[in-house]
C-alpha atoms as one frame of an Amber mdcrd trajectory, in Angstrom:
protein
  -0.042   0.019   0.068   1.307   3.521  -0.817   1.453   6.041   1.815   1.902
   9.863   1.538   3.884  11.695   4.066   4.496  15.393   4.462   7.248  17.067
   6.185   7.426  20.611   7.048  10.962  21.890   8.003   9.410  24.702   9.905
   7.652  22.549  12.489   8.380  19.407  14.531   8.386  16.194  12.488   4.871
  14.922  11.959   4.259  12.388   9.322   0.577  12.012   8.413  -0.335   9.029
   6.145  -3.185   9.176   3.846  -4.216   7.172   0.799  -1.871   8.034  -2.111
  -4.766   7.725  -4.705  -6.762  10.345  -2.780  -3.543  12.580  -2.773  -2.752
  12.223  -6.410  -6.301  12.868  -7.558  -6.570  16.054  -5.609  -3.144  17.203
  -6.844  -4.096  16.585 -10.601  -6.859  19.210 -10.094  -4.719  21.819  -8.768
  -1.472  21.742 -10.700  -0.579  21.943 -14.403   2.542  20.377 -16.131   5.260
  22.888 -16.797   8.702  22.639 -18.666  11.622  24.720 -19.046  10.980  27.007
 -22.028  14.248  29.006 -21.807  17.402  29.757 -19.459  18.827  33.247 -19.977
  21.654  35.109 -18.172  20.810  38.359 -16.396  22.954  41.015 -14.653  22.303
  39.258 -11.339  22.235  35.613 -12.257  19.774  33.734 -14.626  16.162  33.895
 -15.597  14.414  30.566 -15.963  11.305  30.655 -18.089   8.745  27.817 -17.075
   5.595  27.363 -19.059   2.425  25.223 -19.576   0.201  25.276 -22.651  -1.605
  28.306 -21.072   0.972  30.551 -19.520   4.899  31.083 -19.231   6.409  32.687
 -16.207   9.949  33.413 -14.968  11.917  32.514 -11.876  15.080  34.334 -11.043
  17.888  32.410  -9.565  21.882  32.426  -9.194  23.936  31.907 -12.251  25.328
  28.501 -10.996  22.014  26.817 -10.653  20.773  28.480 -13.880  23.864  26.963
 -15.777  23.009  23.434 -14.075  19.500  23.790 -15.423  20.635  24.498 -18.928
  23.059  21.557 -18.854  20.241  19.307 -17.762  17.945  20.667 -20.542  20.700
  19.992 -23.049  21.437  16.622 -21.632  24.998  17.604 -20.635  27.010  16.737
 -17.595  29.581  18.881 -15.765  33.130  17.745 -15.542  32.871  17.014 -11.766
  29.621  16.055 -10.003  27.522  18.954  -8.902  25.407  19.088  -5.773  22.380
  17.831  -7.516  24.370  14.846  -8.864  25.325  14.008  -5.311  21.717  14.250
  -4.157  20.540  11.871  -6.978  23.392   9.353  -6.051  22.412   9.534  -2.455
  18.678   8.819  -3.286  19.801   5.789  -5.547  22.008   4.586  -2.740  18.943
   4.785  -0.330  16.666   3.024  -2.783  14.605   6.365  -3.257  13.855   8.392
  -6.305  12.453  11.760  -7.241   8.700  11.158  -8.166   7.862  14.838  -9.253
   8.392  18.418  -8.260   5.503  20.896  -7.649   6.205  24.632  -7.559   3.470
  25.243  -5.043   3.690  28.793  -3.937   4.796  32.543  -4.793   5.080  35.262
  -2.195   6.295  38.685  -3.105   8.429  37.189  -6.122   9.816  34.391  -4.038
   8.813  30.993  -5.271   8.418  27.868  -3.191   8.648  24.108  -4.294   7.886
  20.804  -2.994  10.202  17.805  -3.803   8.106  14.514  -3.786  10.367  11.432
  -3.095   9.377   7.763  -3.187  11.025   4.766  -1.648  10.166   0.918  -1.759
  11.584  -1.097   1.304  10.533  -3.857   3.529   7.873  -1.805   5.130   6.292
  -0.974   1.921   6.132   1.916  -0.522   6.677   5.506   1.067   6.087   8.913
  -0.538   7.738  11.939   1.371   7.195  15.623   0.567  10.051  17.885   1.231
  10.035  21.872   1.123  12.823  22.818  -1.374  13.918  25.684  -3.475  12.575
  25.633  -6.936  15.885  26.093  -8.537  17.308  23.001  -6.838  13.971  21.107
  -7.533  13.889  21.904 -11.177  17.358  20.622 -11.761  16.671  17.340 -10.056
  13.455  17.010 -12.041  15.311  17.489 -15.386  18.260  15.287 -14.258  16.009
  12.543 -13.173  13.531  12.994 -16.157  10.636  13.323 -13.685   7.574  15.650
 -14.187   7.480  19.307 -13.160   4.303  20.994 -12.083   3.050  24.459 -11.100
   0.249  24.829  -8.756  -2.912  26.547 -10.033  -2.428  29.291  -7.410   1.033
  30.034  -8.819   0.049  30.053 -12.342  -2.891  32.263 -11.461  -0.575  34.707
  -9.517   2.167  35.232 -11.965   2.367  37.474 -15.174   2.219  35.705 -18.447
   5.707  36.117 -20.056   4.844  34.027 -23.283   5.097  37.052 -25.586   8.258
  38.472 -23.911  10.034  35.205 -24.220   9.037  34.799 -27.973  10.370  38.165
 -28.544  13.617  37.395 -26.808  13.953  34.135 -28.728  13.160  35.831 -31.944
  15.745  38.567 -31.297  18.362  35.884 -30.385  17.802  34.304 -33.835  18.376
  37.485 -35.772
């Protein structure tokens, strides 16, 4: 039987099991699949454009993680293992894997994400939800080829950057 557990770093450890199928069906109604539409350098780091069929939005992050996202999009690997490579290796060693990533909130321009990890062991199948930075979560989802989602409330709150991204990409081809 699959169990879903939620862990919040801002409170004592409380793992609350519930039926995974109930969690998944409620999640599917409140999220949309997104993908990386572009990664562009800025004066302070990188702009990562994420989009669904209906909207594209941008998350700003430091240059190093932006470059790691671009390498993952291109299927390239760094000469030496990066932090996210270490995280994937640790998960593999523990018999766990990334299930999916959900960008679940935005407050005053700061985005929040949930990294959903699954693990099978002698006690059964467990799902753990971890609070994580979207930048780290995006590169983990891309590296492990797992789905990336944005919560409906995030898509409703952000500006649509679809036309701006199209203009930037068009200018880049000229």
